[in-house]
N, C-alpha and C positions, 0 to 999 in steps of 0.2 A: 212486644216480645218477637213477632216474627222475625223482622228486621234482627235485632240481638242475636237468634239461635237460626238465622236463616244459613242452611247448610249443616248444620251442627248434625250431628246422628247419636254421639255416644256423651252423655253428662256425668260426669263423677261427684259424689258428694262428700266433701271431707268432714266427717260429724253428721251423717244423715240421720243417725236419732234423736238430735235436737230439736227441741218446741220449735224453731225458728224455720228448720231445714224440712223436717216431716212434711207439714202440709205443701210447700214448693214441690216437693219429690212428689207429693198426690196430683199435684195439678200437672206436672210437665208427663207424666207417667200418663194419665188420662189424658194428654192430647199425643200420645204415640210415640214420645221420645225413648231410647235406650238409656236404662241409667244404671249406676253401679254407686256405693258407696262403702265408708268405711265408719265402725266407733270404736270405743273403747270399752263398754260396759254394756252385757247383755239386758235387754228391758224388753218390757211389751211391745213397747215402739217399734224396736228392731225385728219384733216377730209380724208386727203388721206389714213393715215393709215388705220383710223376706214373700209374706203370703200374697203381695202385688206380684210377686215373679222379681225382685229387682234383688241382684246379687250383692251381697254386705260383705266387707273383708272385717276381721275382728283383728283391732291394733294397726297402727299407720305402718304404712313402708311404700318406697320409693316406686314399686313393681305394681302396686295396686292402682296407680293411674293411667298405665299403660293402655292405648287405643282411646283414650278421650280425647274428644278436642275442645271440649269447656268443662273447667272443673271448678266449682262452687267452694268455700269454705265460709265459715259461721267467725262472728268477730271473738268469738272464745278461743278460735285456734292460735297458738303463739307461731311465730316465726321460724322458731325451730323445729317446728313438725316436718318430718321426712316428706310428707308427701305434697306439703306445701312449697318446701324446698323443690323437691319436684318438679311441681308444676310452675315454679319460678323459670326453671331453667326450658322448661316445654314452651313458656310463654314466650321465650325467644324465637322461637320455631313457627309462630302461628299460632298455639293453642290458646285459647281464650282464658283468662281466671279473672274470676269476679268473686267479690264477698256476697255475701247471703244478702245483705240489705240492698245491693246494687241491684240483683236480679228478683227480688221484690218490688223494688222502684219502679224497673222496665216492665212489669209484671201491673201494676197499679194505673201505668200510664196510657195501658189498653182499653180503660173503661171510664165512661164518662161520668157514671155515679159511684166513683169509689169513696166508700164512708171510711175513714183511717181515725181508729180511736187511740189517743193517748192520755199520758197520766202517769202518775208515780203507784198508783192503787187502781185497782179492779179492771184492768184494762182486758181480761180476757171474760170475765163474766159480763161487761156490758157490750164484747164484739160479738159475744154467743147469744146474748137477749135480742140483739139488733138482726142478729142471722137467722134466729124464731121469727121473727116479725116480717122479716123481707120474703121468706119460704111461707108464712101463711098468708102474703098479699101475692105468690102464685109467680114472683119475677125471677125466678132462675137464679140465684144470686151464686157469685164464685166467692170463696173464702178462704182467708190464712188468718188461723187462730193460734194463738200463744200455749193453749191448753186443747183437749179433747172434748167432742161434743158429740153426747151418743147420736143425735138427732141426724148426724151427717156422717157415722161412721169413720171418726179420726180427729184431725184438725186443719184438714183442708178440703177444699171442693172447686170442681171446675164445671162453671156452670156454662150458660148460651147468652146470657145478656148482658146489657151495659153494667151491670149492678152488681159491686164487689166489697167485701169487708173484710179488713185487715188493723191487725195492731199494730200501732208507730209506738216502737220502742226508742227511746230517747240514750240508750245505751252508746255512747262513742258517736253519737249525734246519727246514729242510723235512720231514725224516721226523717231525716233532712235529703234519703235520697229516693222518697216518696212523690207522688203527686195526687194529691187530695182533692177531692172537690168537696167534700162534707168531712169537715174534721172534727173532732170530740176531744175537748180536753177537762179532763176528770177531777185533776187536782196536778199541783206542783209540789214536790218535798224532797227532803235532801236527800236522794238515792243516787249513787253512783258518782260520791264526791270524790274517788280515788282518778276519776277522769275529768270530771267539772271543775273539782278544787274549791269552787266557790256556788252562792246560790245566785250570782249574778248571772255566772257562764252559764249556770241552767237554764235561768229564764230568760238569756239571749236565744239560747237554743229553741227554745219552744216559741221566741217569737218570729225567728226564722219559719218555724214550722208554720205558724199562723200566715205567714207572707206568702207560704207555698200554697195556701187553699183557695181555690177560686171561686167556690159558691157560697159554703155556710159554715159558720166556726161553730158549735155548740159548746159554750164555757160554762164552768161552774161560776155561779156567779157570788158565790159566798165563799169562794176561795180566796185569798186576798192575793197570794202569788198568780194565781190564773187570771184575776181582774186585772191585777196591773202590766201582768203582759199583753194582754188583750188591748186593753188601752194604750199603749205603747208602740204597737205594731203596725206596719203600714199596707195594709189590705183592701182591699176594694170588694172582700166577700161580706157577706151579711153576716152581723152579731147575733146570735140566740142565746139568750142564760138559761141555767137550770140551777135548782137546789133547792136548800129548805124553806126558805123565807117567799113571800107574797110578791117580792120587790122584783123575782124575776118570772122571765116569760113564762116558764114553765117550773110547775113545783107540786107536791104531795099535798091532800089535804084527807082529813079523815082517815087516817092511817087503823088499820084494825091487825092485831095480830090474833087471826083464827085458829092458829096451832103452831107447834115449833117451830113447821115447815112451810106455814103460808102465811102471808100478808095480804091485805088489801089495801086501796088507797084509792081516792080518786084524782084522776091527774087534770092539773090545771093548766089552762092557757088564757092568759091575758086577765086574768082573775075570773076565767068563767069555765066551769067543768067542762072536760072533753068526754069522759067514759070511766067507770071503774076499772081498776087493772088488778088482775089477783097474779102475783108471783109464789112460786111454790120453793123459795129458796130462804134460810135463816137471814136474819142481821138486819137491822135498821139502815146500815150503810147501803144495803140491797136496793133498798127500797129507791136510793137517791140513785144507784147505777140503773135502776129501772127507768127513771125519768129522764136520766141522760139517754138511753136509746130511745125511749119513746119520743122525745123531744126532734132525735136527729131522725127517724123514721120519718114521723108528722110532717118536720118542716120540710124535705124532701118531697114531698108527696105520696107517702103512703098513708091509705083511708084509715081512720083510727080503729074501724070493725078490725084491719086486719092487725093495727098495733095490739088491741085489746085481746084477740086470739092467738097472737103468736107470744105473747107474753103469758097466757094463760098453761102453754104448753111446755113453757120454761122450767125444768128441773134443775138446772145446776150445771154448770160445766165439770169435766173430772178433775178431781184433786182441786175445788173449790170447795169448801166446805161439803165435801163427799161424805156421805154415809155407806160405809163399808159392807158395816154387818152389826148383829145384836147378838150374843151370847151369853148365856145363863146370867141376863140383866146388864151387861156390859155393852156399851154402844160402842163402834169404834168408826170415826170419820176422819178424813184426811185433807189436808189443806196446804195449798203452795205457798201460803204467806210466810216470808223471809224478809219482810222491812219491819221494823218495830211497830211503826202505824198499821200495817195488815196485822200483823199477830195480834195487838191489843184491839182493834175490832173483831177480830174473830174469836178471842176469847171472852171479849163482852159480852159478844152473841151467844155463846157457851154457857156464861154464868148468867144469862137472862131465861134460860131454859132448864128444864123442869128434872134436872139431875141433881142428884144428892153430891157430887164432889166430880170436879173437872181435872184430868191430869193433860198435861203437853208434854209432848215428847218432842225436842225441838233438835235439828240440825242446822248449825249455824254455817251459813254460806258464804265462802271468801273471809280472807284474815283481814282482808282493807274495809269493807263493812262492818264486820265483829268489831274491830279495834276502835274505829271511829265514832259507833255508836252503841257501845259497850254498858255504860249506862243506861240508855234508851232501851236497850233489849232486857236487861234486868228488870225494870220498870213493867214493860209491856209483860212479860214472862211472867210477873209474880202475879198478876192477876187472877192464875189457875191455882188452885187448890193444894196441885202435885206439878213439881217439874222436873224432868229428867233430861239431860240432854247426852248428843252423841258427841263426838271430834269433830270438829269443826273440818267442813267440805272446801278443800283449797280452790278447786276448779281448776281456774285459769293462772291462778296467783303462786308464789312461793311465799312461804312465813317469814317474810322480813320485816313482820312485826311481832315476831316472838307473842303471840299471842295463841293460849289456850282453851279449850273448854272450861276447863277447871277457873280458868279468872272469870268467866261470865257465872260459874256456879258459887264462886264466892260472893258474888253482890246478890244471890237469891235465899231467902231462909229454905232452909230445909231442902235446897237442891243437890240433885245428885247426878254426876256422871259417869260414863263408862265408855271405855274405848272400843270396843264392837259391839255391833248392833245384835248378836244374840244374846249378850252380855244385859243390855238394857230391854230387850224383849222380855227375857228373863225374869227382871226385876217387876217389870211393871206385871206381867202376869202373876206374878206370885202375891201381890199388893194389891192387886183393882178387888171390888165389891161389887156386889149388885146394885144397881142404880147409879154407877160412874159413868162419866161419858170421858174416853181417851181420843185424844186430839194428835196424831202426828203433825208437825208444819214443817216447813222448807221446799226450798226450790230444787235439792238434789235428789239423792234417791233414799231419803226417809221412809218413802211409802214402803219400802223393802221391810223396815221394822213392824209397819202394821201387817202385813202377810204374815209376818211369824208369830206376831203374838195371836192374829184370829187362829193360823194354824194350831199352835200351843193349845189355845184352848178349847179348840176341838175334839184334844186327844182324851 
């Protein structure tokens, strides 16, 4: 990173409030670089950026990049963005322009124990669990997390050791810029098909990611796609497997549900018990995220006592089945799930808990994903007792698919949809009853609906 940023004084982030941009800004700010940024929507993340003393421009304009000698943009920024257009022109005059994953990759290269967590589902939770373990071990790790972890006050941390933890996102092959020493593959599912087109292409990219790994690959031994990728990749790294069955190197036994938000299991290694692990997040799927984090840490030499202690202190990442409030017997939870498999896991978890009815308020994200997985979304959302949809958040896309929330609503019995967040919040608040659980899901700004509902309920 020092070579990459040598002589650089002013770094500008286009889309600084993004989940992948914010932690890098945290780390670089901590290291003393002067930063500015821009974004389109006011969020709690932007407030946190400003609280660090970083100047943020609302909206994109060419003049926002003036004075910057390094400009960073995310994969979500389109080429017709006025700041990116201006950056391309400035590039001809020696200004360095880097996609966010390039910068992250150069950051990971500086660490000899870089844990890179990949997979279609569970990356943020597993990365956060691993971070808690490393902090319990006292190794002063750095981190780049796709969500916020209260224990580090955000989604990034600049430590002083050789340890680093980061998410390795496959979107547009961004994880191929990384330099992983220890990699985790949680699962491989059909996401980002607007880019990959076929599962074979997606698996080929994961294979390349494996081949970048120098020391240890921690792979889901029960996931068929992951097993195929690891088996066929050309790597010198040690292969360690985790999963549900005892054919794996690491697995869970004696799983107990102590309460809605507390599970305990025995971590097994080579058919021998290592220790009892407590996790304070709901859902059977989180047991296996925990096994993956434990397997990676233990295989990298972290003592089992630190593994146990770190996991016992993990109460979830923000926006991952995060309990927001309970008002008049109604519980509000927010979750980042935006793929059918994630939503199904979240709603199955919710249905296994002690609530009378489960409501899901879902914001579909991107037209391509909604169109390609329409039936899968309908099936997953139908697990809930009550389904309410917002309009689709297009984000980086234009609606060339001619797809709308109504098309999804028509496939779900009793589903309703509304054009505005205010209408969604008003409908739910007027119809919920004591004993209900309301979950907002999606990776856009659907958490604003949760805030609105809570405010309405408190009036």
